[in-house]
C-alpha positions as CSV (number, residue, x, y, z in Angstrom):
1,M,145.6,142.0,27.3
2,H,147.1,145.1,29.1
3,D,146.6,148.5,28.5
4,A,148.1,152.1,29.4
5,L,146.9,155.6,30.5
6,E,149.0,158.3,30.7
7,T,148.8,161.9,31.9
8,D,150.8,164.9,31.9
9,S,150.7,168.4,33.4
10,I,152.8,171.5,33.7
11,D,152.9,174.4,36.0
12,P,154.3,177.0,33.8
13,V,154.2,179.6,36.4
14,H,156.6,177.7,38.9
15,R,158.3,175.8,35.8
16,Q,157.7,172.4,36.9
17,G,155.5,169.6,35.6
18,W,155.0,165.9,36.6
19,S,154.0,162.9,34.0
20,V,152.2,159.7,35.6
21,L,151.8,156.4,33.9
22,V,149.2,153.9,34.8
23,R,149.5,150.1,33.7
24,G,146.8,147.6,33.9
25,T,143.8,146.0,32.6
26,L,140.8,147.5,30.9
27,H,137.3,146.7,32.0
28,H,134.6,148.2,31.1
29,V,131.3,148.9,33.4
30,D,128.1,149.3,33.7
31,P,127.7,153.1,34.7
32,D,124.1,152.6,36.2
33,T,125.2,149.3,38.3
34,A,128.4,151.1,39.2
35,D,126.4,154.3,40.3
36,F,128.7,156.5,38.0
37,R,126.3,158.7,36.7
38,T,125.9,160.2,39.8
39,R,129.2,159.8,41.4
40,F,131.2,161.0,38.2
41,D,130.4,163.9,35.6
42,P,128.3,162.4,32.8
43,E,129.0,165.2,30.5
44,P,132.3,164.7,28.3
45,W,134.7,167.6,28.3
46,M,135.3,166.7,24.5
47,E,132.2,166.9,22.0
48,A,131.9,163.4,21.4
49,E,129.0,161.2,22.7
50,R,130.3,159.3,25.8
51,D,129.5,155.5,24.9
52,A,131.6,153.6,27.6
53,W,132.5,153.9,31.0
54,L,136.1,152.0,31.7
55,V,138.0,151.5,34.3
56,I,141.8,150.4,34.4
57,E,143.1,147.7,37.1
58,P,146.4,148.8,37.9
59,F,149.4,146.7,38.2
60,S,152.3,149.3,37.8
61,I,151.8,153.0,38.3
62,T,155.3,155.1,37.9
63,G,155.6,158.7,37.3
64,R,158.3,161.5,37.7
65,Q,158.0,165.3,38.7
66,L,159.9,167.7,36.3
67,H,161.5,170.4,37.6
68,P,163.6,173.5,35.8
69,A,167.1,173.0,34.7
70,E,169.8,174.6,36.7
71,Q,170.6,178.2,36.4
72,E,174.3,178.4,34.6
73,W,176.6,180.7,36.0
74,P,176.5,183.9,34.1
75,F,179.9,184.3,33.7
76,H,182.7,181.9,32.5
77,P,185.1,180.8,35.0
78,T,188.4,181.6,33.1
79,A,187.1,185.2,33.2
80,Y,188.9,186.1,36.1
81,L,192.0,184.5,35.9
């Protein structure tokens, strides 16, 4: 079975953003064997309990950077003819 993880972000100050999609196989990891509890923050950022540690073995990583649209010329071209 294949799974996917997508993460997106925007920078409103610079009017840009990005989107990354990782596709792969998801594996459960024993956090004590992998030493995850000391290498990574064990506290979830949501209020839910963390009951599983997962790792995705990727076979495809794609992404794109988002840029603001080109500014249009404020005057109609025929205004000077």
